[in-house]
N, C-alpha and C positions, 0 to 999 in steps of 0.2 A: 611569502607569496601573497598576491592580491587575488581575492576570490569573489566572484559574483554568484549568489544563490538565487535561483528563480523559483518563486512560489510564495504562498501566503498562508498555508495551513499549519496544523499541528505537527505534521511530518517535517515541514521546513523549519519550524521553531526548534524541534529536536535536533535537526541537522546543524542549524546555526549555533545552538548551545554547545554542541560537541566540536564543531569546527573552530569555534572561538577559543577552545582549550589547546589548540595545536601550537607548538612552539614555532612551526614554520609559517604561521599566518602573520602577515603584516597589516592587512586591511580586509575587512569583510563588508561587502555590499549585498543588499537584498532587494529584489524587485518582484512584486510590490511590497512584500513583507507584511507584518502586522505588529501591534504594540509589543508583543512578547519578543519577536525577532529584533525589534528596535533596541532591546537591551544589549544585544550582541553585535549588531550590524548597522551600517548607515543605509537607511531606506532610500530607494531611488524611484521616482515616479515614471518608470519606463512602461511602455505598452509592450508586453512580452510577445504579443502577436505581430508586432512590427519588427521583424528580424533585422532589417537594416538599421533601425534605431538601436537595437541591442548590440549589434556589431560595432556601430560607431561609438557607443559608450565604452565597450571593451577596449577599443583602440585608444580612446582618449584617456582612459584610466590605467592603461597597460595591465589589463587583467591577465593573470597567469592561468586561471582555471575557472570555467563556468560549471556549476553544479545545477543540473535541472531536476527539480523536485517532482512536479506532477507529470502525468502521462500525456495530457493534452498537447503541450508544446513539443514533446518528443514525436508524437504521431504526426504533428504538423510540420516536422522537419527542421526545427530550430538547430539541432546539433549539426546537421549537414551544412546549413547556411554558415554557421559560425566556424566550422572546421575549414570550409572552403575559403573563409576569410582569414585563416591562419590562427584561429583561437583554439586552445585545448579545451575539450568538453567532456565532462562525465555524463554519459547517457548515450543510448543507441541512436543509430541513424533511423530515418523514417521507415526505411525498408525493414530493418531489424525490429523496429517498434511494432510491426504488424503482429508480433507475438501477443501483444495486448490489444492492439487496434482492431484485430479481426479474429474472432473465436474460430472461424472456419479455417483460416490460415494455419493456426496452431494445431487444430485437429488433423489437418492434412499432413503437416510435418510429422506429427506423432505416428500417423499411419505409414508414412514413407520410411521412417527410421525405427520402427518397432518400439516406440516409447509407450509404456503402459498407460492407458486412459480408457474411458468409457466408450462403447460403440456409439456411432453418431451418424446423422445425415444432415446435409445442408439444404435449405429451402429458400427460394425467392418467391414462392407462391403460397399464400395462406391456405388455399384449398388442398394442395399437396401435403403441406405440413399437418393439416388437420387430419387428413386421411391416414397419414403415417402414425399419428398419435392414437387414432381410433384402432388401428391395427395392433400397435404395440401395447397399449394399455398403460396403467399407472402402477407405481410411481415412475415418473419420468421427468427430465429436466429440459426446460425451454430457455434458450439464451438469445438475446439480441446480439447480432454478430459484432457490432461496433461498440464504441465507448458510450457507456450510459451511466457514468458516475457511480458505479457499483450497484445499480438498481435494475439492471436489465436481465437478471437471472431469476427464474422461477423454478423452485423445486416443487413440482406438482405431485401431490399425494392422491389426486383423483384425476380422471380423464377430463372432467368439466373444467377443472382448474387449469390444466394444460391447454385446453382449447381457448380458454379466456386469455391466457398469456400470449398465445399465438395471435389472437385478434388484437390485443393491445399493441404488439410489435408492429403489425402491418397496418394498424389504424393510426400510427404515428405517435404513440405514447412516449417513445424514446427518440423521436426525430429520425434522422438518417441512419442512426445506429440500428434501427429495427427493420431496415429495408431488406435485410437477409436474416434468417433465423437458423440457429443450430439446435437440433433436437438430439439429446443424447441419453444414454442409459443412466439410470439412477445407481450411484455407487453407495454401498452400505459400509459404514466404518466410522472412524474418527478423523475429523479434519485437522490439518496442521499446516502451518506456513513455514517454508524453508527459504532462506536467503543465501545468495551466492554471488560473488563478484566475478566478472569475466572481462578479459581484455581482448577477446576474440580467439585466443589460443589457450590461455591458462584459466583454470577455475580455482577460486579460493572460497571454500565454504565459510559462511559467517555463522549464523545462529538460527534457532527455531523459535516459533511463537505459535500461540493459538488466539484467535479472535472470536468475538461474539457478534455475528451479523444481525441477528434478529433484535427487534426493538424491546421486546418484553422479557421479563424474568422467565427462566426455564426454557430459553430459546424459543419463544413464541412471538407471534405477530409478524409484520412485514419485515423484509430485509432492509438494512440500512447500509451506510458506508462503513459501519463498524461502531459498536457501542462500548468496546473495551477489549483489552488484550493482555496476555502475560507471556513471559519468556523465562526459561526455556519451556518447550512443549514436552511434557513427560512421555508422550507416546513416541517421540522421536528419539529412540535409543541410538547408541553408537552404531549398532548393526543397521538400523533403519536409515540413518544418515548416510552410511556407506552405500547402501543399496540405492538410495535416492541419487547420489552422485553418479554411480555407475550406470544405473538403468534409465535415468531421466535427464540429469543435467549434462553429463558428458556427451551423450548422443545428440542432445539439442545443440550444443556448441559445435560439434562436428557437422551436423545437418545444416545449421545456419551458414557455416563457412562454405560447405560444399554447394549450397544454393546461391552463393554470391552475396549473402547478407551477414557477414561476420558480426557477432554481437559483442559490443563493448558497453559495460554498465553493470546494473544489478538485476539478476534474475530473482523474481519473487514467485516461487512456485507454490500454488495452492494445491495441497495434496489431500487425498483421502487414503487413510491407512486401512486397507481392507484385509480380509483373510489371506489374500494372495500377496500382500505387501503394499508398497507405495504405488498409487496411481495418480496421474496428473489430472486435476480438475481444470486448471487454467494457469496461464502465465500472466504476470504483470511485469512491466519493464522499469519499475521504480520501486522505491521502498514503500512498504505498506503504511497505511494510516488508519488505525493507531499503532500498528506493529512497530514502526520505526521508533516510536517514543520509548518502548520498552527495550528495544535493541540498544539504543544509544545510552540508556541508563546502565546497561551491563557491559558495554564495550570499554575495555581498558586500552590506553594508548591513543595513538594519533589517527583520527578518522581521515584527516586531510591527506596523510601519506598513503592510505589505502585507496582513496578515490583517485588521487593523482596517478598512482601506479596502474589502476584499471584504465585510466584515460590515455596513458602513454605506452601501453604494451609492456610494462615492467612488473606485472603482478607476481611473477615468479620470484621476485626479490623482497617481498614483504610477507608478513604473517599477522593474523588477528588474535588477540588475547581477550578472553571473556571472564567476567566475574562469575563466581559460583552462585552468587545471590540470585534470587528470583526478582524480577521487576513486573509490576502490574499497573495498568492504567485504566481509569474509569472515565468514560466520556460523559461530560455534562452537556446536554442538548437542550434546545429550545422546546418548550411544551408544544406538542402538535407534530414534531418531527417524527417520521419522515414525510408526513403530509404538510399542510400549510401551517405556518407558525408566524408569530409576531416578530418583527425585526426592531432593532435599536432599543431593546429593553436594557435597563440600567443594571450594571454589576458593581457591587461595592468593592472596597479594598480587599485584594486577594491575600489570604494567609501565606506566610512565608514557609511554614513547615520546618521540619528538622533535616538533619543529615540524611541523604538518600531519598528526599522528597522533592518533587518538582511539578509545578503546574505549567503545562504548555498551552499556549494560545492557539486556537484553531480558527474560530470565526468571530473575531473581535475587532473593534475599532475604537478610536478616541473621538468623541464628539463633544466639543466645548470643554475639553479637559476631563471628560468622564468616560470611563470604560463602558462600552455597550456591546451587546451581542448582535452580530450581523448575519450569522449563519445558522444552519441547523445543528451541526456539531460545533460546540463553542469553546469548551475547555477540556483538557486532558489531565486529570488529576492522577499523578504517578508516584509510586513509592516502591522501595525495595525491601527485601527481608530474606531471612535464611530459608523460609518456606513460603509456599503460595499463600497459606493461611495468614502468615505474618504480613506479607506484602499487601494482601487484600485488606486486612484490618487497618493497616496504616493508611492506605489509599482512601478508604471510606471515612476514616476519622478526619482526614484532611478535607475531603469533599464536603463533609457536613459543616465545615467552617466557611465555605464559600458563600458570600452574601448575594444571592441572585434568586429572586422570587420566581422568575419565569423558567428556571432550569429544572431538569429532571435527569435521572440516571437509572440504569438497571441497578438492582441491589445484590446481584449474584455473580458478578464477573469473577471468573476463575472457579466456578462451582464444581466443575468436573474434576479439576486437579486437587481441589481441597478434599473432595470425597475420596480420591485416590490416596491422598496422604493419610487420611483417617483409617484406611484399610477397609 
């Protein structure tokens, strides 16, 4: 099979690395890709916002499957355009991608189909949102309704913090994404990420992970796109996975189909495990980043077969097998992230690591033959081990060998699980 992978981040490098291992793959293209992805795929200078150009490329190269990595192109309707042109696509329609593209859409779906989630209100007026927060008090959660690159959510521990977050949204800090705001109840518990494939009818549970959103050790500082992750998530026991499927995923699949938006692709459910059980924080319609990196390290077998089955309505004919090992990834970011940071800083030759180690490229480029950092989150240093503590030790040992003066990382990825292991 000839495959086109759309995207350029660490998630897409992990997908490319795993897709390249498939015996079904004959040729892998990536647009636009990055230097890490180039080790596994032929990079194409396609403008992925130009859907007609992507379709023309697919036809010229006889592409059998397009795998869309990031959420932006999905919300913009690239899957619809390519499917209309006769191309098989892994990823939801624009209508189904509203699960990520609009926080309010998802909350309304939860209310309609009794999916457990925090109580909420939607606002298109700053004054009304502020009045509601004053009435409810803190802690409380403020979310920009649309896509904000993982940064449009404020878990406000004080009323003043919530009011400031509302002002940020309506003052344009997140562009059009903040034109509407969702204010919801604070959920107390432990967060986890759950991944599940869907072909519109059948659901195939994948694996669990936990990520670290805040920039600083001890989960302090501002939210980021993610500073590290590990899989599996210890809090997601077999019972909790079963409840998540029954109470959250399956009603969502039914609800989306009943609403006329059948969902084909990957559900990434952000969960809060509360005293009552799993509750939905939000849905994403693509693999997480950096959660995808740890999932791909643990997946045994053929990723291409799974994605193709989801895209062609044959998910009931495949199964996923997972290593019992733990995988953990540490994000190396540019100093200053998630605020302003210097671009095009030089990175030396990356260490190879040993068996079970992998460095995924997230925000890198080649300039005059030199590897440079072009993004906020730049490298994902990933390792496996029999325990979280072992995977953590190996990942940080490898990270210390990366020659990049402008990089930094958290020093405690996996801390909660390590504490749990120690009893």
